[in-house]
N, C-alpha and C positions, 0 to 999 in steps of 0.2 A: 525385515530390514534391521531391526534392533539386534537380532541374533548375530548378524554379520559384524556387529561392533567387536565381538570377542575374537574375531579372526584377523583384525587389523592392528598391526603393531606400530602405531604412530599417534601423533597428537590429534585429538578431535577438536578441542576448543582452546583458544587463548583469550584471556580477558584481563581487564585491569580492575583491581580492587585496592582501595587505600593507597593509590599511586604506585602499586607494585603489579608486575605481570605474573599471572598465574596460568598454569597449564594443566590440562586434563587429557589423558589418553582415552582412546575409544573404550578400552576395558574398564577404566575408572568410571567413565560415563555410564556404561552398561550397568555396573554394580550400583551406582547412585540412583539410577532409574528404578531398580528393584527395591532399594531401600525406601524410596519415596512411595512405592506401592505398599510397603509395610506400614508406612504412616497412614495412607488412605484407609487401609483395613482397620487400623487401630482407631481411627476417627469414625468408623462405621459408614464410610461412603460406599455407595452402590453404583454399579455400572448404569449409565444413562442419567445419573444425577447431573443437574446443570450447575456448573461452578464457574464463576468469573475468576480470571487471573489478575490480581491487583498487585503486580510486581513489575518493576521497570524491565523492559525487554533487552536491556544491555547488560543484564546480570546472568551469570551462569545458572543460578537456581531457577530462573524463569524457564530455561530450556529443559532442565531436569523435570520440573513440574509439568511442562507441556508434553514431553515424550511419555512420561509415566501416566499422565492423564489420558492420552490417546490409547496407550496399551491397556489401560484399565477400563477404557470405553466410557469415560466421562464425557459429557457435552461441555467442552471448554469454551467459554466466552471471552474473547480478547477485545479489549477496548482500543480505539484509535485516539482517544483523548481522555485526559483526566480532569477536564473542567467540570465543576459541580453541576451546572445546569444540564450539560450534555450527558453526564453519567446518570443523573436522575431520570432522564428521558429513556436512556437505554435500559436501565434496570426495570422501568415500568413496562417497556416493550417485551422484555424477555422473562419477567416474573422470576428474578433471581432470588435464590434462598441461601446459597453458599458463596463464599469468596475466599480464594487463596491469598494470603498476605505473607510478608516476611517481617523481620524485626523492625525494619524502618517504615514500612507502609501500614502496619496494623493500626497505628494511632491515627494516621490520616484517613484510613478507611472508615473509622468510627464516625467521622464527620461527613465524608462523601458517600459512604454506603452504609448508613445506620441500620437498615433493616436486614442486611445480610449476615448470616452466621459466619464468623471469621475462623479460618483454619490456618494457623501459622505453620509454615513449612520449613522455617529456618533450621530446625533441629532434626531434619530428616535423616542425617547421617547416623543418628543414635539408634535407628530402628533396624530390625532384622529384615533381610531381604525376603520378599514374598512373591509367589507366583501370580501372574495376571490371569484373569478369567478367560474362557474360550471366546474367540472372536465371532461377532455377528456383523456382516458387511453392511447392513442397513442402519447401523447405529450412527447417530450424528456425533462426530468427534470434535468439530470445530465450528464455532459461530463467530463471524466477523461482521462488519457493517460497511455499507457503501458510505461515501463521503457526506451525503445528505445536502448537497448544494442546491438541489431542486425540491427539497421538502424534508419530511421526517426521515432520519437515517433508516435504511432498509437492511434487515439482517440477511446474511448469506450463510446458509447451512451447508456444511460439507460432510458427507458420510465417508466412511473409510474407503469404499469402492471408488467414489468420485475423487477423493483426495489422492489416491494412488494414480488415477488417470491423469490428474492435473500435474502431479509430480513428474510423471513420465513425459508429459507434453513439454513442460518447462525445461527438463533435463535435455530433451532433444533440441529445443530451440536455442538454449544457451550453450550446450555442449561443454559441460563442466569437466569432461574427461581431459580437456586440454590444460587444466590448471591443478595446482596442488594446494595452494594457500589462498583462501577466499575471505574478503572483508564484506560482511553483509550489513546493510543499513536498515533492514526491516526484518522483523521476526520470521516472516514467511520465507525470505531469502535464506536466512540462517538454518531454518528447518531443512530446506532443500539441500543446502550445502553439506550439512552434517549427514543427512541420509545418503548423500552421494559419496560419503566417506572421504570428504575433504577436510583439511585442517581449517577451521572456521574462526575468524577473529571477531569477537563480540565487543563493541565499544559504542559509546554515545556519539563521539566526535570523529570527524575525518582525520584530524591531526595524528591520531594513533597509527595511521598508515605508515608514518615514518618509523614507528617502533616495530610493527608487525611485518612490514614489507610484503604485502600480498601480491600475487601475480594476477588477481582478478578482483574487481570491486563491483558489487551489486548494491546500488544505493538509490536514494530518493533525490528528486530535483531540488527540494528545499535544502537538504544538507549541502549540496554543491553551491547553491546560490549564496549561502551565508559563509562560504569558506574564503579566507583571505590568502591562503597559501596555494602553491601549485605543487604537483606531484609528478615530475617527469619520469620517475622510476616505474610508475604504473603503466602496464602495457594493454590491459583490457578492462573496459568498463561497460556495464549495462545499467540503464536507467529508464524510468517510466513512471506511470501513476497519474500524471497530469499533463495538460497541454504545455508545450514548450514553444515559447515565442523566440524570435530571432536573437535578441540580445541575451536571452537565457541560454540558448544553444551555444553562442559564442563564449559566454562565461564558463560553461562546462568545458569547452575546449581549452580555455586558459588554465583551469584547475588541473586538467589532465592533458597537457600539450602533446604528449607522445603516445597517447593511448588510442587503441581501436575502440571507438565508442559506439555502442548499439543503443538506439532509442526505440522503445517498445510502445505500441498502442494496444491497450487491452482493457479488460473489464473484470470486475469481481466474478462475474458469471462465466467469463471466457478466458481468463488469464492473459494469454498472448494472442492477439488477433492479427496484427501486422507488425513489421519492424523495418528499420532502415539504418544505414550508417549515418552518423551525425555529420560528417563532412558533406554528404549528399543532401542532408536535411537543411544545413545552413544555406546551401545554394537554392534549395527548393522547399521553403517552409510548408509544413502541414502535409507533405507527400511521403507516403510509406510504400516502399517498392517490393517488400518480401512478405508474402502471405504465410501465416502459420500453418503447419501441417494439421489436417483433420479439423480445422475450423473453417466452415464455409461462410462466405460473406455475400450478402445481397443488398440492394438499395430499393427501398419501398417508398411509394407515394412521391415519385419523382416530379420535379417541376420542369419548366421550359429549358433549364440548363443541365438537366440530368441529375440534379441534386435532390436527395431524399434522405430518409432515415436509414442509418446503418443497422442492419439486422444480421445476427450471427446464428448459425444452426449447426447441429452435429452432436455426436455422442459425448464430446468433451465440453458441451455447454451445460452449465449447472442450473437447469430449470426442469420442471416436470415434463415439458414437451420438447426439451432440448432445443429450444429456440429463445432468443433474447433480443428485444428491441432496445438498443443501446441508449437512445435519447440523443445521440450525436447525428449531425448532418454531414453528408459527404457524397462523393461520387466515385465510381470506378472508371479508370481510363487506362487502357492497355495493360490491364492486370495490376495497376497501381491504385492504392486507396488515397483519395485526397480528402482530408478532414477540413470542414469549414466552420462548424459552430455547433451550439446546442440547440436542439429543436425548439425547446420551450422559450428560448430567449433570442430567437431569430425569426425571420419571416420568409417562408418558402415562396409565398405568392409574390412578394416584392423583391425577392433576391437579396435580402439583408441577412448576412451571416456574421454572428458576433465575433468569432475568432478572427476572421479576416479583417473585420473592422477594427478590432483591438490592435492588430498588427500594423495596420495603416496609420492609425492615430499615434501609436507608440513611435513609429519611425518619424512622424512629423514633429512630435513634441519631445522626444528623447526622455520619456518618463513612463512609469507604470500607469497604464490606463486599462479600464475594463468597460465594455459596452454591452447593452442588452436591449432588446425590443420588447416593450411592455406597454400595455394599454394604448396601442397604436402610436407609440412614440419611441424614438431612439434616445436612450439615456447614455450619457458618458460620465463615468465617475473616476475621480482621481484624488490624490492627497495634495496636489499642487494646482494652482491656477494655470491654465494652459495658454500658451502664446497663440497657437493656431486653432481656430474654431471654425466649424462648418455650419452653415445656415440651416436651420430647421432641427438641429440636435439640441437636446436638453442637457446642459452641463451642470454637474453637481460636484462640489469639493467637500471632502470629509477629512477630519483630523486624522482618522484612522479607518481604513477600509475594513469592513467585516470579512475576514478570510475563512475559508473552509478549514475546519479543525483538523482534518486528517492529513491533507497535503500541504496546507499553509501557503500555497502558491496560487490557489484558485479563489476567485471571489465567491463568497456565500451570497448568491443572488437573492435568495428568499429574505435573508436578514437585511440586505441592502434595500430591497423593495419596502420592507416594513419601515425602515428609517425614512425613506422618501415619503411614504404615506403619512407618517407622523408629522413631518414638516408641512405637508399640505394641509393637515387638519388644524394646525396651530393658528 
């Protein structure tokens, strides 16, 4: 894939640095990748070394490091949050010994990652280009983490063979061939876009859409929900990563009023499982009508309503036995997948589903509300006192709800339960 960069005579990456727009062609990116490999060799890194990337993912150097690291067959660990407590936990899980930093993050890394040996990559352009070692398809090239809302963050390991399968699957589902300029709101989207030989716009904020003028936006729900402007010039959008409630779906439509918006239900182990058009989703929340190719879905441990745990299986599922229990509850109806809640925070026996209950209470009270079934009680948490309350529910108001560090739109249930138990013990 990287060899193809030499054959493409157009821009690979556009990014903003010091308030100026910078551009890199595919040929320039190709040579930068091999200069970075020259740095790796000078620093005595070996294939299969585990190295964290502690560089913001909206900088060009992040992607040069990422592509070079994959080509060099390092096991690259990408964090989803830079909070000290979270980083310490992830470092302990993965036993990290090396960390890539740039000129800006090396000082911060001394505080947040004190035990990792720092390798500053900012000066990579001074190094001579070096060849990459021969490939081994079973090498782990990328380690990321699940959001950790139901416990300790779980690492997801991707080998080169699986990464290529996942890239092909996402390319098929998104059909990037229709577009030429792509704005990516997540590193994995940008990797996909660049590998698909599209001009990729790398930026921290959506407002740079007005500068780059992409014809496709792949971004996170959180970025859309915090956006105050609208972008009628954008024609295609794909989003996913977390549950989307009705008012959030409507907000997404306000930000991209003229776009064809696709909403994806997926998992770290399965990338894209189902998808739907957002206009259809606004009319029928939690319903996904288009299954992904080569990902099989079944419902296990069904209750009286046909609701059970959503299980995926097939060659493109990233587990040892190619099967993954998602922890989500739902049912299949006429080929459509209806998502209703998290298994751990709902009750199959009683027919209590937390996503559905969230939606009902949000509509009644017109504010952010999360619910969960715990210790045989239904808890309702919010940052405001609610006007409409239901009998038998336990209502808790918090100054600030503990949110999932990765998506920032999902409740961190475990942390919330800890806070509830602390209040009980006082």
